[in-house]
C-alpha positions in Angstrom: -189.6 -86.0 93.6 -189.8 -85.7 97.1 -186.4 -87.2 97.4 -185.0 -85.3 94.3 -186.0 -82.0 96.4 -184.7 -83.6 99.4 -181.2 -83.9 97.8 -180.9 -80.4 96.2 -181.3 -79.4 99.7 -178.8 -81.4 101.0 -176.1 -80.7 97.9 -177.0 -76.8 98.8 -176.6 -76.8 102.1 -173.2 -78.7 101.9 -172.2 -76.2 99.1 -173.4 -73.2 101.6 -171.6 -74.6 104.5 -168.2 -75.2 101.9 -168.6 -71.9 100.9 -168.7 -70.4 104.3 -165.4 -72.3 105.0 -164.3 -71.2 101.7 -164.8 -67.7 102.6 -162.9 -67.9 106.4 -160.1 -69.4 105.1 -159.8 -66.9 102.3 -160.0 -64.1 105.1 -157.4 -65.8 107.4 -155.1 -66.0 104.2 -155.8 -62.4 103.5 -155.0 -61.7 107.3 -151.4 -63.9 106.4 -150.6 -61.9 103.7 -151.3 -58.6 105.3 -149.1 -59.8 108.3 -146.0 -61.5 106.1 -146.2 -58.0 103.8 -145.6 -56.3 107.6 -142.9 -58.4 107.7 -141.2 -57.9 104.2 -141.4 -54.1 103.6 -138.5 -53.3 105.6 -136.0 -55.9 103.9 -137.1 -54.4 100.7 -136.7 -50.8 102.0 -133.2 -51.7 103.4 -132.2 -53.5 100.1 -133.0 -50.5 98.2 -130.9 -48.5 100.8 -127.6 -51.1 100.1 -128.0 -50.1 96.6 -128.0 -46.5 96.7 -125.2 -46.9 99.2 -123.1 -49.3 96.6 -124.1 -46.6 94.2 -122.6 -43.4 96.2 -119.3 -45.8 96.9 -118.7 -45.9 93.4 -119.1 -42.5 92.3 -117.2 -41.4 95.6 -114.1 -44.0 94.4 -113.9 -42.4 90.7 -113.8 -38.8 92.8 -111.0 -40.1 94.6 -109.2 -41.5 91.6 -109.9 -38.2 89.7 -108.4 -35.9 92.3 -105.6 -38.2 93.0 -104.5 -37.2 89.4 -105.4 -33.8 90.0 -103.3 -33.8 92.7 -100.5 -36.2 91.1 -100.4 -33.3 88.0 -97.5 -31.6 89.3 -95.6 -34.6 90.0 -96.3 -36.2 86.6 -95.9 -33.2 84.4 -93.3 -31.1 86.2 -90.7 -33.6 85.0 -91.4 -32.6 81.2 -91.5 -29.3 81.8 -88.5 -28.5 83.9 -86.4 -30.3 80.8 -87.9 -27.9 78.1 -87.1 -24.8 80.5 -83.7 -26.4 81.7 -83.1 -27.0 78.4 -84.3 -23.8 76.9 -82.1 -21.8 79.3 -79.1 -23.8 78.2 -79.4 -22.8 74.6 -79.6 -19.5 75.3 -76.7 -19.5 77.7 -74.8 -21.2 75.0 -75.9 -19.1 72.0 -74.2 -16.4 74.0 -71.1 -18.6 74.8 -70.4 -19.0 71.3 -69.9 -15.5 70.7 -73.0 -14.5 68.2 -74.8 -12.3 70.2 -77.0 -11.0 67.6 -77.5 -13.9 65.3 -75.8 -17.0 63.5 -74.3 -16.1 60.0 -71.5 -16.9 57.9 -68.9 -14.4 58.2 -67.4 -15.1 54.5 -68.1 -14.4 51.4 -67.5 -17.9 50.0 -70.9 -19.2 52.2 -73.1 -17.0 50.1 -73.0 -20.7 48.6 -74.0 -23.8 50.0 -71.0 -25.6 49.0 -71.6 -28.6 51.3 -68.2 -28.3 52.9 -69.4 -25.8 55.8 -72.9 -26.8 58.1 -74.2 -24.4 60.3 -77.0 -24.2 63.0 -80.6 -25.9 62.2 -78.8 -27.6 58.8 -79.2 -31.2 60.3 -82.8 -31.6 60.4 -82.2 -34.5 63.3 -81.4 -32.0 65.6 -83.4 -29.1 67.4 -81.8 -26.0 68.2 -80.9 -27.6 71.6 -79.3 -30.4 70.4 -75.4 -29.2 70.9 -72.5 -29.8 73.0 -71.5 -27.0 75.5 -68.3 -26.2 76.7 -68.3 -28.3 80.1 -69.1 -31.6 77.8 -72.9 -31.6 78.7 -75.1 -32.7 76.7 -78.1 -31.3 75.9 -80.8 -33.8 74.7 -84.0 -31.4 74.1 -85.9 -32.9 71.3 -89.4 -32.5 69.3 -90.9 -34.9 71.8 -89.7 -32.6 74.8 -91.2 -30.1 73.3 -94.6 -32.0 72.3 -94.6 -33.3 76.2 -93.8 -30.2 77.6 -96.8 -28.8 75.6 -99.5 -31.6 76.3 -98.2 -31.0 80.1 -99.1 -27.6 80.5 -102.6 -28.4 78.6 -103.0 -31.4 81.4 -102.3 -28.7 84.1 -104.6 -26.0 83.1 -107.0 -28.4 83.3 -106.4 -29.5 86.7 -106.1 -25.8 87.7 -109.5 -25.6 86.1 -110.7 -28.6 88.6 -109.8 -27.2 91.7 -111.1 -24.0 90.6 -114.2 -25.4 90.7 -113.9 -27.0 94.4 -113.3 -24.1 96.0 -114.7 -25.6 99.1 -111.5 -28.3 99.6 -108.5 -27.5 102.1 -106.0 -28.9 99.8 -107.8 -26.7 96.7 -105.4 -23.5 97.5 -101.8 -25.2 97.8 -103.1 -27.5 94.8 -103.5 -24.2 92.5 -100.1 -22.5 93.9 -98.4 -25.5 92.7 -99.5 -25.9 89.6 -99.5 -22.5 88.6 -95.9 -22.5 89.6 -95.0 -25.4 87.3 -97.3 -23.7 84.3 -95.2 -20.4 84.8 -91.8 -22.6 84.1 -93.5 -24.4 81.2 -94.7 -20.9 79.8 -90.9 -19.5 80.6 -89.2 -22.2 78.8 -91.3 -22.3 76.0 -90.9 -18.4 75.8 -87.1 -18.7 76.4 -87.3 -21.1 73.0 -89.3 -19.3 71.4 -86.8 -16.5 71.4 -83.7 -18.7 71.0 -85.6 -20.6 67.9 -86.5 -17.2 66.0 -83.4 -15.5 66.9 -80.9 -18.2 66.0 -82.9 -18.7 62.7 -81.0 -15.3 61.3 -83.2 -13.0 58.8 -85.6 -13.8 56.7 -83.9 -12.8 53.6 -81.3 -14.3 51.3 -79.3 -12.6 48.5 -80.5 -13.5 45.3 -79.5 -16.8 43.9 -78.7 -15.5 40.3 -76.4 -12.4 41.7 -74.7 -15.0 44.4 -73.3 -17.3 41.9 -71.9 -14.3 40.0 -70.1 -12.9 43.1 -68.9 -16.5 43.6 -66.8 -16.0 40.5 -67.4 -19.0 38.6 -69.5 -20.3 35.7 -72.1 -22.3 38.0 -75.8 -21.6 37.1 -78.8 -21.9 39.4 -79.8 -25.5 38.4 -75.8 -26.6 39.2 -75.5 -24.8 42.3 -77.3 -25.1 45.6 -79.5 -22.1 47.0 -77.9 -19.8 48.9 -77.4 -19.5 52.5 -78.3 -16.6 54.4 -75.8 -13.9 55.0 -76.2 -10.3 55.5 -72.6 -9.3 57.1 -71.6 -9.0 53.6 -73.5 -6.5 51.0 -73.6 -7.2 47.4 -71.3 -5.1 45.6 -68.9 -4.4 48.3 -66.1 -6.8 47.5 -64.7 -8.7 44.8 -67.7 -8.6 42.1 -69.0 -5.8 42.8 -69.5 -4.6 39.8 -71.8 -7.4 38.7 -74.4 -5.8 41.0 -76.4 -2.8 38.7 -77.8 -1.9 41.7 -74.5 -0.5 43.5 -74.1 2.0 40.6 -77.6 2.6 39.2 -78.5 5.8 37.9 -81.7 8.2 39.4 -83.2 7.4 36.1 -82.6 3.5 35.9 -84.0 3.3 39.1 -87.2 5.1 38.2 -87.4 3.1 35.5 -86.8 -0.3 37.6 -89.4 0.8 40.0 -92.2 1.6 37.7 -92.1 -1.5 35.5 -92.0 -3.6 38.8 -94.7 -1.9 39.7 -96.8 -1.9 36.9 -95.9 -5.3 36.1 -96.8 -6.5 40.0 -93.4 -8.1 40.6 -91.7 -5.3 42.7 -90.6 -7.9 45.1 -88.3 -9.7 42.3 -86.8 -6.1 41.3 -86.4 -4.6 44.9 -83.3 -4.6 46.6 -79.8 -7.7 46.3 -81.4 -10.2 48.5 -85.1 -12.1 48.3 -87.4 -13.0 51.1 -86.2 -16.4 52.6 -88.0 -18.5 55.2 -85.0 -19.5 57.5 -86.5 -22.3 59.7 -86.8 -25.8 59.2 -89.4 -27.7 58.9 -88.6 -29.3 62.5 -88.0 -25.9 64.2 -91.6 -24.8 62.4 -93.5 -27.9 63.9 -91.7 -27.1 66.9 -92.8 -23.1 66.9 -96.5 -24.0 66.2 -96.6 -26.7 69.4 -95.5 -23.6 71.7 -97.7 -21.1 70.1 -100.5 -23.3 69.4 -99.7 -23.9 73.2 -99.7 -20.5 74.3 -102.2 -18.7 72.3 -105.2 -16.7 73.1 -104.9 -16.8 77.4 -103.1 -20.4 77.2 -100.1 -18.5 78.9 -102.1 -17.4 81.9 -103.2 -19.4 84.5 -103.5 -17.8 87.6 -107.1 -15.3 87.5 -105.5 -12.7 90.0 -102.6 -12.3 88.2 -103.8 -12.6 84.7 -103.9 -9.1 83.0 -107.7 -7.8 82.5 -108.5 -7.1 78.8 -109.0 -3.5 79.5 -105.4 -3.2 81.2 -103.7 -5.3 77.8 -105.9 -3.0 75.5 -104.3 0.4 77.6 -100.9 -0.9 77.1 -101.5 -1.3 73.6 -102.9 2.1 73.0 -99.7 3.4 73.5 -98.2 1.8 69.9 -101.0 3.2 68.2 -100.3 6.7 67.6 -101.4 8.7 64.8 -99.3 9.5 62.0 -100.1 13.4 62.3 -99.0 13.1 66.1 -95.6 10.6 65.2 -92.4 13.0 65.8 -88.8 12.6 66.5 -88.1 11.4 69.9 -84.4 10.7 69.3 -81.0 12.2 68.3 -80.9 12.4 64.5 -77.9 9.5 63.7 -78.7 7.7 66.7 -80.2 5.0 65.2 -83.6 5.2 66.2 -86.4 7.7 65.2 -88.9 7.3 67.9 -89.0 6.0 71.3 -91.8 4.1 70.5 -90.3 1.4 68.0 -86.6 1.9 70.6 -88.1 -0.3 73.2 -89.2 -4.1 72.7 -93.1 -4.2 73.0 -94.9 -5.2 75.9 -98.0 -6.9 74.6 -99.1 -8.5 78.0 -98.6 -12.2 76.5 -94.8 -13.3 76.8 -94.8 -15.5 73.9 -95.5 -13.1 71.5 -93.1 -10.5 73.9 -90.7 -13.0 72.9 -91.2 -13.5 69.3 -91.3 -9.6 69.1 -88.3 -9.4 70.9 -86.2 -11.8 69.2 -87.6 -10.7 65.4 -87.1 -7.0 66.0 -83.1 -7.7 67.1 -82.3 -9.8 64.0 -84.6 -7.4 61.6 -82.7 -4.6 62.7 -79.1 -6.1 62.8 -79.6 -7.1 58.9 -80.6 -3.7 58.1 -77.8 -1.9 60.3 -75.1 -4.2 58.9 -76.9 -4.0 55.8 -75.7 0.2 55.9 -72.4 -0.1 57.5 -71.3 -1.5 54.5 -72.6 0.8 52.1 -71.4 3.5 54.2 -67.6 1.7 54.8 -67.5 0.8 50.8 -68.6 4.7 50.4 -65.8 5.7 52.5 -63.2 3.9 50.7 -64.5 5.2 47.4 -64.2 8.7 48.5 -60.5 8.1 50.2 -59.7 6.6 46.6 -61.2 9.4 44.7 -59.5 12.0 47.1 -55.9 10.5 46.6 -56.5 11.0 42.9 -56.8 14.0 43.3 -60.0 14.5 41.9 -61.2 18.2 43.0 -62.8 18.1 46.0 -66.2 20.0 44.8 -66.8 16.7 42.4 -66.2 14.3 45.3 -68.9 16.1 47.6 -71.2 16.2 44.9 -70.5 12.8 43.9 -70.5 11.7 47.8 -73.8 13.2 47.5 -74.9 10.9 44.9 -73.5 7.8 46.3 -75.4 8.6 49.6 -79.2 8.9 48.2 -78.4 6.0 46.0 -77.5 3.9 49.2 -80.2 5.5 51.2 -82.6 4.0 48.2 -81.2 0.9 48.7 -81.6 0.6 52.5 -85.0 1.4 51.6 -85.7 -1.6 48.9 -83.5 -3.3 51.1 -85.5 -2.8 54.6 -88.5 -3.8 52.2 -86.8 -7.5 51.6 -86.5 -7.7 55.1 -90.1 -7.0 56.4 -91.3 -9.5 53.5 -89.3 -11.6 55.1 -90.6 -10.7 58.4 -93.7 -11.3 57.2 -93.1 -15.0 55.7 -92.2 -15.9 59.5 -95.2 -14.3 61.0 -97.8 -16.5 58.2 -95.8 -19.5 58.7 -95.2 -19.4 62.9 -97.8 -17.1 64.6 -100.5 -16.5 62.0 -101.9 -20.1 61.5 -102.0 -20.3 65.4 -104.4 -17.5 65.7 -106.7 -18.2 62.4 -106.2 -21.5 61.0 -106.0 -23.9 64.2 -108.2 -21.7 66.8 -112.0 -20.5 65.9 -111.3 -17.0 65.3 -114.7 -15.9 67.0 -113.4 -17.4 70.4 -110.1 -15.5 70.0 -109.9 -12.7 72.9 -110.3 -9.0 70.9 -107.6 -8.3 73.0 -105.0 -11.0 71.7 -105.8 -9.9 68.0 -104.8 -6.9 68.9 -101.3 -8.3 70.6 -100.8 -9.9 67.4 -100.8 -6.9 65.3 -98.7 -4.8 67.8 -96.0 -7.9 67.9 -95.8 -7.7 64.2 -95.8 -4.4 63.7 -93.1 -4.1 66.5 -90.9 -6.4 64.5 -91.8 -4.1 60.9 -91.6 -1.2 62.7 -87.7 -1.3 64.4 -86.5 -1.6 60.2 -88.9 1.1 59.0 -87.8 3.4 62.0 -84.2 3.1 60.9 -84.8 3.2 57.5 -86.1 6.7 58.5 -83.5 7.6 60.8 -81.2 7.0 57.7 -83.1 9.2 55.5 -83.3 12.0 57.4 -79.6 11.2 58.4 -78.9 11.9 54.9 -80.7 15.4 54.5 -79.0 16.7 58.0 -75.6 15.2 57.4 -74.6 14.9 54.2 -76.9 17.5 52.5 -76.5 19.8 55.1 -80.0 20.9 55.6 -79.7 22.2 58.9 -81.2 25.7 60.1 -79.8 28.1 58.1 -76.8 30.5 60.4 -76.5 33.8 60.0 -72.5 35.3 60.4 -71.1 32.4 60.2 -67.9 31.9 57.8 -67.9 30.1 54.6 -67.4 26.3 55.1 -65.4 24.3 52.2 -66.4 21.3 53.9 -70.2 21.3 53.4 -70.0 24.1 50.5 -71.1 27.0 52.6 -70.9 30.6 51.2 -71.4 33.3 53.6 -72.1 37.2 51.9 -73.9 40.1 52.8 -76.5 42.2 50.6 -76.7 46.0 51.1 -74.3 45.4 54.4 -77.3 43.1 56.0 -76.1 39.6 57.0 -78.1 36.7 54.9 -78.5 33.3 56.1 -75.6 31.0 54.5 -76.3 29.3 51.9 -74.3 26.3 50.2 -72.8 26.7 47.0 -75.2 26.2 43.6 -73.5 22.9 42.4 -73.5 21.3 46.3 -77.7 22.6 46.5 -78.0 21.2 43.1 -77.0 17.9 43.8 -78.7 17.8 47.5 -82.1 18.9 45.8 -81.7 16.0 43.2 -80.6 14.0 45.6 -83.6 14.6 47.7 -85.8 14.3 44.5 -84.4 10.6 43.9 -85.0 9.6 47.7 -88.8 11.1 47.4 -89.2 9.3 43.9 -87.7 5.9 45.3 -90.2 6.9 49.2 -93.3 7.5 46.7 -92.9 4.6 45.0 -91.9 2.0 47.8 -94.0 3.4 50.4 -97.4 2.4 50.1 -95.8 -1.2 49.0 -94.0 -1.0 52.2 -97.1 -0.2 54.1 -98.8 -2.8 52.9 -96.4 -5.1 54.0 -96.4 -3.7 57.5 -100.3 -4.8 57.8 -101.2 -8.1 58.3 -104.5 -7.8 56.1 -106.6 -10.6 57.6 -105.5 -9.3 61.0 -106.7 -6.3 60.5 -109.8 -7.4 58.5 -110.4 -9.2 62.2 -110.0 -6.6 64.3 -112.1 -4.1 62.4 -115.0 -7.2 62.3 -114.5 -7.3 66.1 -114.6 -3.7 66.8 -117.9 -3.7 64.4 -119.7 -6.4 66.1 -118.6 -5.1 69.6 -119.9 -1.9 68.8 -116.4 0.0 69.9 -115.3 3.2 69.3 -111.9 2.6 68.2 -110.9 6.0 66.1 -109.5 4.9 62.6 -106.0 6.0 63.4 -105.6 3.6 66.4 -106.4 0.9 64.2 -103.6 1.6 62.0 -100.1 0.1 63.1 -97.1 1.7 64.6 -95.0 0.7 61.2 -97.3 1.8 58.8 -97.7 5.3 60.6 -94.0 5.7 60.5 -93.9 4.8 56.7 -96.1 7.6 56.4 -93.7 9.6 58.5 -91.3 8.7 55.9 -92.8 10.2 53.4 -93.6 13.1 54.9 -90.4 13.6 56.2 -88.7 13.2 52.6 -91.4 15.6 51.3 -90.5 18.3 54.1 -86.6 17.9 53.1 -86.8 17.7 49.7 -88.9 20.9 49.7 -86.5 22.1 51.9 -83.7 21.1 49.3 -85.4 23.1 46.6 -85.8 26.2 48.3 -81.9 26.1 49.0 -81.0 25.7 45.7 -82.9 29.0 44.9 -81.3 30.9 47.4 -78.4 29.7 46.8 -78.7 31.3 43.1 -80.1 34.0 44.9 -77.8 34.5 47.0 -74.5 33.6 44.8 -71.8 36.0 45.8 -71.1 39.0 43.6 -67.6 39.6 44.3 -64.6 37.3 44.0 -63.0 35.7 40.7 -64.5 32.5 41.1 -67.9 33.9 41.3 -67.4 37.4 38.7 -64.2 36.3 36.5 -62.4 39.1 35.7 -62.0 37.9 32.0 -65.7 38.2 31.8 -66.4 34.6 30.6 -69.3 32.2 31.6 -69.7 32.3 35.3 -69.5 29.2 37.7 -73.2 29.9 38.8 -74.5 29.7 35.3 -72.8 26.7 34.2 -74.4 25.2 37.8 -77.6 26.1 37.0 -78.0 24.7 33.9 -76.7 21.5 36.0 -79.2 21.8 38.3 -81.8 22.3 35.9 -80.4 19.2 34.4 -80.4 17.3 37.7 -84.0 18.1 38.9 -85.9 18.0 35.6 -86.0 14.5 35.1 -88.1 14.1 38.8 -91.7 15.6 37.7 -93.7 13.2 40.0 -91.1 13.7 42.8 -91.6 17.4 42.2 -95.1 17.3 42.3 -95.3 15.1 45.1 -93.8 18.3 47.7 -96.1 20.9 45.6 -98.8 18.7 46.3 -98.0 19.0 50.2 -95.9 21.7 50.7 -96.2 25.4 49.7 -93.0 26.7 48.2 -91.7 30.4 47.6 -92.4 30.7 44.2 -95.6 28.4 44.0 -97.9 29.2 47.6 -100.5 26.6 45.8 -100.9 22.9 47.2 -102.7 20.1 45.7 -104.1 19.6 42.2 -103.7 23.1 42.3 -100.1 23.6 42.4 -97.6 23.8 39.5 -95.2 21.4 37.5 -91.6 21.7 37.8 -91.5 24.1 34.9 -92.6 26.7 37.5 -89.3 26.1 39.8 -87.0 26.1 36.2 -88.8 29.2 35.7 -87.9 30.9 38.9 -84.4 29.6 39.0 -84.0 31.3 35.3 -85.0 34.8 36.9 -82.9 34.3 39.8 -79.9 33.6 37.8 -80.5 36.8 35.8 -81.1 38.9 38.6 -77.9 37.2 39.7 -75.6 38.1 36.3 -77.3 41.4 36.2 -76.0 42.2 40.0 -72.7 40.8 38.9 -72.8 43.1 35.8 -73.2 46.1 37.5 -70.3 45.1 39.9 -67.8 45.0 37.1 -69.1 48.8 36.3 -67.6 49.7 39.9 -64.1 48.3 39.0 -61.6 50.9 38.6 -61.0 49.3 35.0 -61.0 51.1 31.8 -63.1 48.2 29.9 -65.0 47.8 33.0 -68.3 48.4 31.4 -67.6 46.6 28.1 -66.9 43.4 30.8 -70.3 44.1 32.1 -72.3 43.9 28.8 -70.0 41.0 27.7 -70.5 38.8 30.9 -74.0 39.1 30.3 -73.2 38.4 26.8 -71.2 35.3 28.0 -73.9 34.0 30.0 -77.2 34.6 28.5 -76.5 33.1 25.3 -74.5 30.2 27.2 -78.2 29.3 28.7 -79.6 29.9 25.1 -77.9 27.6 23.9 -77.9 25.1 26.4 -81.6 25.3 27.1 -83.4 26.7 24.1 -85.4 24.2 22.2 -84.3 23.9 18.8 -86.8 22.8 16.1 -84.2 21.7 13.9 -83.5 19.0 16.1 -87.3 18.1 16.5 -87.0 15.2 13.7 -83.7 13.5 14.5 -84.2 14.0 18.6 -87.1 11.9 20.2 -86.4 13.1 24.0 -86.6 16.6 23.9 -89.7 17.5 26.1 -92.7 18.3 24.6 -94.8 17.9 27.6 -94.4 19.3 30.8 -95.9 16.5 32.6 -93.0 13.5 30.5 -90.3 12.4 32.4 -87.2 12.6 30.3 -83.5 12.8 30.6 -81.5 16.3 32.4 -79.4 16.0 29.3 -82.1 16.3 26.6 -84.4 18.7 28.9 -85.2 22.1 26.7 -87.2 24.6 27.0 -89.3 25.7 24.6 -91.4 28.6 26.6 -92.2 32.2 25.3 -90.7 33.6 28.3 -87.6 32.1 28.1 -86.6 34.4 24.7 -88.1 37.2 26.4 -85.8 37.1 29.0 -82.7 35.5 28.0 -82.7 36.4 24.3 -83.7 39.7 24.7 -81.1 40.3 27.5 -78.6 39.6 25.0 -79.3 41.5 22.4 -79.6 44.6 24.4 -76.2 44.1 25.9 -74.7 43.2 22.7 -76.0 46.5 21.1 -74.3 48.5 23.9 -71.4 46.6 23.9 -71.0 47.4 19.8 -71.3 51.2 21.0 -68.0 51.1 22.0 -66.8 50.0 19.1 -69.0 52.5 17.1 -66.6 55.1 18.5 -64.2 54.0 15.8 -66.4 55.5 13.0 -66.1 58.8 14.4 -62.5 59.0 12.6 -63.6 57.5 9.7 -65.5 60.4 8.0 -65.1 61.7 4.5 -63.4 64.4 3.5 -64.3 66.7 0.8 -62.6 66.5 -2.5 -62.2 70.2 -2.7 -60.6 70.2 0.9 -57.7 67.9 -0.9 -55.1 70.3 -2.3 -52.0 68.9 -3.7 -48.6 70.7 -2.6 -47.1 71.0 -6.3 -48.0 70.1 -9.7 -47.3 66.7 -9.7 -50.3 66.1 -7.4 -48.1 63.4 -5.3 -48.5 65.2 -2.2 -51.2 66.7 -0.1 -50.7 70.5 1.2 -50.1 70.5 4.9 -53.8 71.7 5.8 -54.9 68.6 3.5 -52.5 66.3 5.2 -53.5 67.2 8.5 -57.2 66.4 7.8 -56.3 62.9 6.8 -53.7 62.6 9.4 -56.1 63.0 12.1 -58.2 60.7 11.0 -56.0 57.7 10.7 -54.1 58.7 13.9 -57.5 58.8 15.5 -58.4 55.9 14.5 -54.9 53.8 14.8 -54.9 55.5 18.7 -58.4 54.4 19.4 -58.3 51.1 17.6 -55.1 50.2 19.5 -57.0 51.5 23.0 -60.4 49.1 22.1 -58.3 46.2 21.0 -55.9 46.4 23.9 -58.9 46.5 26.6 -61.4 43.9 25.2 -58.3 41.5 23.9 -58.1 40.1 27.4 -61.8 39.4 27.5 -62.8 36.0 27.0 -65.7 34.0 24.7 -65.0 30.5 25.0 -67.9 29.5 23.1 -66.6 29.4 19.5 -69.5 30.4 17.8 -70.6 33.0 20.0 -66.7 34.3 19.7 -67.5 34.1 16.0 -70.2 35.6 15.6 -69.6 38.4 17.7 -66.3 39.4 16.1 -68.5 39.4 13.0 -71.1 41.7 14.3 -68.0 44.2 16.0 -66.3 43.6 12.6 -69.6 44.7 10.9 -69.9 48.3 13.1 -66.4 49.5 11.8 -64.9 47.1 9.6 -66.3 47.9 5.7 -66.0 51.8 6.6 -62.9 51.3 7.3 -62.2 49.6 5.0 -63.7 51.7 2.5 -61.8 54.6 3.9 -58.6 53.2 3.9 -58.7 52.2 0.0 -59.6 55.8 -0.6 -57.4 57.3 1.1 -54.3 55.2 1.5 -53.8 56.4 -2.3 -53.3 59.8 -1.1 -49.6 60.5 0.2 -50.8 62.9 2.3 -47.1 62.4 5.0 -43.6 62.6 3.2 -41.8 60.9 6.3 -44.4 58.9 8.2 -47.2 57.4 6.3 -46.3 53.7 7.0 -46.9 54.7 10.5 -50.8 56.3 9.8 -51.1 53.4 7.5 -49.8 50.4 9.6 -53.0 49.2 10.1 -54.1 47.6 7.2 -57.9 45.9 6.5 -56.5 42.7 6.5 -54.4 43.6 9.3 -57.5 44.6 11.2 -59.5 42.0 10.2 -56.8 39.1 11.5 -56.6 41.2 14.6 -60.4 40.9 15.2 -60.6 37.3 14.2 -58.0 37.2 17.7 -60.1 38.6 19.6 -61.7 37.1 22.8 -59.5 34.1 22.9 -56.9 34.9 25.8 -57.8 31.4 27.8 
């Protein structure tokens, strides 16, 4: 036991010693570990620093590579951009050298149909507008890929420029930015030049309607057997061989109105308007190139240098001058100069060069398309004038026919303008519009760029509408002679002007009634077309989507832009056309009324010596027939313009019947003045002429214009409703005022005229039987006193009858019905009484030797003589 305890104590002592040594060793190891850690920490930090340095070096190398690429951008991109620029410049120069300063169109009629024998620019899709041989033999190889490469290069340049703009601290950033700006501007200039050449050389966006073009070509081909017509506007349908095939060339006003009305109702107006149809003149390759360039330059893609980039407010301010309100749009150019407003005369400056290039090219093409069409119409009209003049046609007839032709041609120009604008709208949608509304996010497009798009398209349409406006106003001023009245001027046969005085006072010179009637009808004809086509033309001039985007953008931006400023210049010009046409049509109606009112009193031309129907009566009837079909056009005038016979405007204004009544009343007043003038002549039958003149004219009016109820069952064209448009030749008046004025004047004039013939009855008084005594028992010869009673009566009648007959026989009644009627009325005054008188007293022998002289006018002879009255013509 003791041994075990000792052993345990020894073991415990040994364990204690071992533990102490282990602890000492552990402490030594800890000290050494701390010493080792002290030695390894700097190495770790150094390793971490080396790792960070390696990372920084990698970033620096990447930055240097990017910087080198950006610095090399000019070197890399300049060749493709310079190639585009030079190619575009050479294309522009070559276009001028080819002599087609306007645009490339066929110059022969035969090429209206593509017969495969000739090919024109852009016919081959393997070549662009820049692939051609110059006069010096240099080959331009500007391909579609060159355009795409230049567009990509501009994108790269814009990225590089942004890169350097973000690093202004670099000393080389400024020089690099200047180089990028130079190359970028070169690319923008080249693209704008190429855009202008493409759109200029494409020609007008119209072509002759294929059915008409094939008929004009003079063969039996059909649409299925012949190709589509090529574009040609240097010849107008109806001016050369086959012109009669064009129904619009000699279309009446009624036909035009019915055609346009039917088209508006069926919503196929563009199919019925004009002699041409809209057509996209660009092939697919050119379209791709143009879209690529507009895509590249869209928005602010044409700007690079912030210092030279126009500010949005500056762009908006520049565009505001093209947003004149319709009410403030007035003529600034000379009538007939080819332009109406200075705003549409000059090329637009939107602040975006590619839009300016588009507008400049298409403005030129569209303007020349209409100008050439109008020139051809004028040329053909002049040939027709010379042809009719050489054939001996009356000059007055030529003038009135010229007015109708001029008005028809003005309407044709308006229709042609619609087709041109429709073609330009197709080009805009195909080339410009997709880059602003389809490819791009609309919300990211600057508001000023949207305004520039609208202004550019409006500029193209505006130059066409502006030209039409000048054409129509030129008609009113030149052809229709609707100038301000000039006093104390002499008569002018070339314009149909007649000078006169009333009561010693000078009156304004007015045209002849016939000329004024043709002018009024022509003006209403143009107004008829304007009121029907004007709204559609205004819609074509507006790009609905762009206008909607502008309103939306203005609303979201809280803009206070006025409603007028959101309306394009072209639309305001359309409104100006309507206002100008209404004004001049109203002036033409007033001129017609003045022509009737101031028709000269004296002169064989105005007051026939034989008292026949005056020219003014037939001219007024003609005037009524000319203007009466234009019910709606007349209402367009009265809604907006007070007239002397109808001072009310709007819905309160009267119908065309007011004007016709006014003309009739003026005519009757003029006829009465002429009738009074007869009585002042040194002529024994002057008073009778006065009455017969009124009878002739009032009967003519009644016969031509009175409503005949007996024709109601057989005629469906007689006017039954004042608002219904009918053919002028079928126009009749069934109003009570007409019979009150015209028929009563006829009856009163006839009654006064017959009083002259009633003088014969003074010699046809009866002789009492107690006064008839015979001189002998045979009762064969009356006594001298009794014979004197009958001799006085017969000789008095004979002398009075001879006098009346000789005087009245020279008077004229052309209308056979009136002549027969008046002869019967005259005979009813004295002939029955004379027949009875003659039959009774011719049985007496009241003269021994001269009975035949007293009885020379037997009733049969008198009746024969009377039946020959009023036929001196």
